[in-house]
C-alpha positions in Angstrom: 8.4 8.3 34.2 4.4 8.0 34.4 4.2 10.5 31.7 7.3 9.3 29.6 4.7 5.4 29.8 1.6 6.9 28.6 3.4 9.0 25.6 5.2 6.4 24.8 2.0 4.1 24.7 -0.3 6.7 22.4 3.0 6.9 20.2 2.8 3.2 18.9 -0.9 3.0 18.6 -1.7 2.8 14.9 -4.2 5.6 13.8 -7.6 4.0 11.7 -7.3 4.0 8.0 -10.4 5.7 7.6 -8.3 9.0 8.9 -5.6 9.4 6.2 -5.9 12.1 4.4 -7.6 12.3 0.7 -4.4 13.2 -1.1 -1.3 13.7 0.0 1.5 15.9 -0.5 4.6 13.3 -1.6 5.0 9.7 -2.2 7.0 9.5 0.4 4.5 11.0 2.9 1.7 9.1 1.5 4.1 6.1 2.2 4.8 6.6 5.7 0.8 7.5 6.3 -0.4 3.9 4.9 2.5 2.2 6.6 1.4 3.6 10.1 -2.5 3.4 9.7 -4.5 0.5 10.7 -6.0 -1.5 7.8 -8.8 -4.1 7.8 -6.3 -5.9 5.2 -2.9 -5.9 4.9 -0.6 -8.1 2.8 2.6 -8.0 1.7 3.7 -10.5 -1.0 7.8 -10.7 -2.0 8.6 -15.0 -2.7 8.3 -14.9 -6.0 10.8 -14.6 -8.9 10.2 -11.4 -11.4 13.3 -9.8 -13.4 12.1 -5.9 -11.6 9.1 -6.1 -9.5 11.2 -6.9 -5.5 7.3 -6.4 -3.9 3.9 -6.2 -4.0 1.9 -4.9 -0.8 -1.9 -4.1 -0.6 -3.4 -2.3 2.1 -7.3 -1.9 2.4 -9.9 -0.1 4.5 -13.2 -1.8 3.3 -12.1 -5.4 2.4 -13.0 -4.2 -1.3 -10.9 -1.7 -2.6 -7.5 -0.3 -1.6 -4.1 1.3 -2.1 -1.4 -0.8 -3.9 2.2 -0.4 -4.1 4.9 -2.3 -6.4 8.6 -2.2 -5.1 11.1 -1.8 -7.9 14.9 -1.4 -6.6 14.7 1.5 -4.6 11.1 3.2 -6.1 7.8 2.8 -4.9 5.1 3.0 -7.4 1.7 3.7 -5.5 -2.4 3.0 -7.0 -5.6 3.6 -5.2 -9.1 2.3 -5.5 -7.4 -1.3 -6.6 -10.3 -4.0 -5.9 -9.2 -6.9 -3.9 -10.1 -9.4 -6.5 -7.3 -7.6 -8.7 -4.9 -8.4 -5.8 -6.0 -11.3 -5.6 -5.6 -12.2 -8.9 -1.9 -10.2 -9.1 -0.6 -12.6 -5.9 -1.2 -15.4 -7.6 0.0 -14.3 -11.9 3.0 -16.5 -13.0 4.4 -13.2 -13.8 4.2 -10.3 -12.0 5.3 -8.1 -15.0 2.6 -9.0 -17.2 0.4 -9.1 -14.8 1.1 -5.2 -14.0 1.2 -4.2 -17.8 -2.0 -5.8 -18.5 -3.9 -5.6 -15.6 -3.2 -2.4 -13.3 -0.8 0.3 -15.6 -2.5 2.8 -17.5 -6.3 2.0 -15.2 -5.3 2.9 -11.4 -3.6 5.6 -10.4 -2.4 7.6 -7.1 -2.8 11.7 -7.2 -0.7 13.8 -5.0 -2.2 17.7 -3.7 -1.0 20.0 -6.5 
C-alpha cells in the first residue's frame, strides 16, 4: 500500500515547463505535454462571443513569451514564441477572429519534428 501511495503522489506532480522538448512529433503529443507541464503563467479565456473561435489558451515559462493554443470546434491551432503583451491584447480584443488574422496568422508558427 505504501508503494502505491508514493507512485500516485509522483504521477500527480507536474513537470517544469523548462523540461518540455524543443519540438514534438504530433500536435496531440504537444498538447498533452503542454497541459501536463507547470508554467509561470497559464491562462484560458472562453467567455467571449466569436463565430468560429471557442477558446484561447496561453502558457508561458518565463512570463515574456509562450505557447498560444486556439480552439476551433474540434481542432486546436498551436503557436509558439507569442509575446505576453500580444496575449493581453488578444484577450481584450472585441473580435478574436479579426485580431487573429491581423496579429497572429502567418506571424507565429509551431513546428513539428520532421
